[in-house]
Legacy VTK file of the C-alpha trace (Angstrom):
# vtk DataFile Version 3.0
C-alpha trace
ASCII
DATASET POLYDATA
POINTS 145 float
45.386 -0.320 -31.859
47.937 1.984 -30.393
48.439 2.974 -26.762
50.752 5.688 -25.546
51.403 4.981 -21.852
52.675 7.606 -19.487
53.590 6.703 -15.935
52.101 9.507 -13.841
51.933 10.763 -10.292
48.597 12.319 -11.252
46.576 13.161 -14.362
43.281 14.840 -15.158
40.956 15.820 -17.996
38.946 19.021 -18.272
36.204 19.580 -20.886
34.540 22.994 -21.262
35.991 24.148 -17.945
34.673 21.107 -16.036
36.913 18.421 -14.538
35.598 15.091 -15.842
38.344 12.681 -14.776
41.248 12.595 -12.348
43.662 9.937 -11.113
46.611 9.728 -8.771
49.564 7.352 -9.259
49.145 5.103 -12.261
48.920 5.334 -16.022
47.633 7.932 -18.436
46.841 5.970 -21.599
46.173 7.708 -24.904
44.444 5.290 -27.306
44.384 5.432 -31.101
42.146 3.120 -33.098
42.856 2.075 -36.676
40.256 0.833 -39.141
41.549 -2.766 -39.027
41.175 -2.967 -35.232
38.623 -5.139 -33.449
37.668 -6.321 -29.957
40.331 -9.043 -29.990
43.057 -6.431 -30.499
41.502 -4.126 -27.899
41.399 -6.922 -25.336
45.018 -7.899 -25.977
46.157 -4.285 -25.747
44.298 -3.877 -22.441
46.050 -6.981 -21.089
49.436 -5.598 -22.110
48.742 -2.163 -20.631
47.514 -3.617 -17.321
50.496 -5.920 -16.983
53.244 -3.739 -18.482
56.036 -3.514 -15.925
57.144 0.114 -15.750
56.923 0.814 -12.018
59.885 0.326 -9.719
60.149 -2.428 -7.138
61.965 -2.142 -3.798
65.300 -2.511 -5.641
64.630 0.308 -8.104
64.036 -2.099 -11.016
61.015 -1.649 -13.305
59.446 -4.972 -12.386
55.965 -3.859 -11.324
52.794 -3.184 -13.298
50.004 -0.728 -12.532
48.117 -3.731 -11.121
51.011 -4.605 -8.788
51.165 -1.108 -7.299
47.384 -0.687 -6.951
47.471 2.247 -9.358
44.763 3.946 -11.359
44.287 4.314 -15.122
43.038 7.291 -17.119
42.135 6.371 -20.715
41.903 9.167 -23.289
40.981 8.716 -26.952
43.474 10.238 -29.366
42.893 9.592 -33.055
46.137 11.369 -33.968
48.057 8.287 -32.819
46.771 6.593 -35.986
48.368 9.270 -38.185
50.730 8.274 -40.973
53.697 10.639 -40.667
56.164 8.817 -42.907
56.278 11.436 -45.637
55.280 14.970 -46.426
54.621 17.863 -44.099
51.073 16.972 -43.078
49.819 13.822 -41.327
47.464 11.462 -43.122
44.618 9.853 -41.197
43.667 7.292 -43.841
44.369 4.412 -41.425
42.259 5.872 -38.591
39.011 4.131 -37.707
35.645 5.753 -38.276
34.407 7.668 -35.222
31.786 4.971 -34.564
34.322 2.113 -34.521
36.885 4.177 -32.636
34.439 5.073 -29.842
33.197 1.489 -29.582
36.713 0.055 -29.247
37.926 2.879 -26.990
35.125 2.143 -24.511
35.635 -1.618 -24.872
39.365 -1.159 -24.170
38.648 0.880 -21.021
36.140 -1.765 -19.903
38.691 -4.526 -20.395
41.183 -2.719 -18.152
38.483 -2.180 -15.543
37.526 -5.872 -15.706
41.052 -6.652 -14.503
40.288 -4.917 -11.216
41.850 -1.543 -11.963
40.134 1.774 -11.230
39.565 3.397 -14.636
38.442 6.850 -15.664
38.023 8.119 -19.198
38.129 11.301 -21.176
35.247 12.344 -23.423
35.303 10.980 -26.965
35.606 13.648 -29.701
35.720 16.471 -27.149
38.253 19.268 -26.958
40.000 17.939 -23.852
42.578 19.674 -21.719
44.785 16.920 -20.315
47.128 17.666 -17.418
49.679 15.313 -15.945
52.705 14.991 -13.783
54.808 12.500 -15.714
56.732 10.238 -13.344
60.242 9.671 -14.623
59.405 10.678 -17.295
58.347 7.242 -18.464
56.494 7.066 -21.775
55.990 4.001 -23.987
54.114 3.167 -27.163
52.401 -0.220 -27.460
50.884 -1.359 -30.733
48.787 -4.437 -31.420
LINES 1 146
145 0 1 2 3 4 5 6 7 8 9 10 11 12 13 14 15 16 17 18 19 20 21 22 23 24 25 26 27 28 29 30 31 32 33 34 35 36 37 38 39 40 41 42 43 44 45 46 47 48 49 50 51 52 53 54 55 56 57 58 59 60 61 62 63 64 65 66 67 68 69 70 71 72 73 74 75 76 77 78 79 80 81 82 83 84 85 86 87 88 89 90 91 92 93 94 95 96 97 98 99 100 101 102 103 104 105 106 107 108 109 110 111 112 113 114 115 116 117 118 119 120 121 122 123 124 125 126 127 128 129 130 131 132 133 134 135 136 137 138 139 140 141 142 143 144
């Protein structure tokens, strides 16, 4: 599994002109699922995302996690993170999970973050989403399990 974390001041998702999710300070997490992924990987990735220290403490050091600051998390599925871009001029999605597996693990991942006491909102799986954000920093990281 792959997570692209963006530290945000705010983020939101709109589908068909309707706002379906919105957070203030916290993390926007794009999640890509590969066909070899399972619940064990999703759980571990959720633990890493929840505890990843990318927020500043009182000394300006990135020592705090989204949990430490009482932040929110917006989880958005993004199968393109599973793209193989090593060669050619077009991405290959041969490593991407089937839509059924991807949706199952995407929702499981979001549930695992929520089970750690964080407020979580999600995008809509397989929808044409319009994602807006104010990136804080900018701070963007890729985590892969």
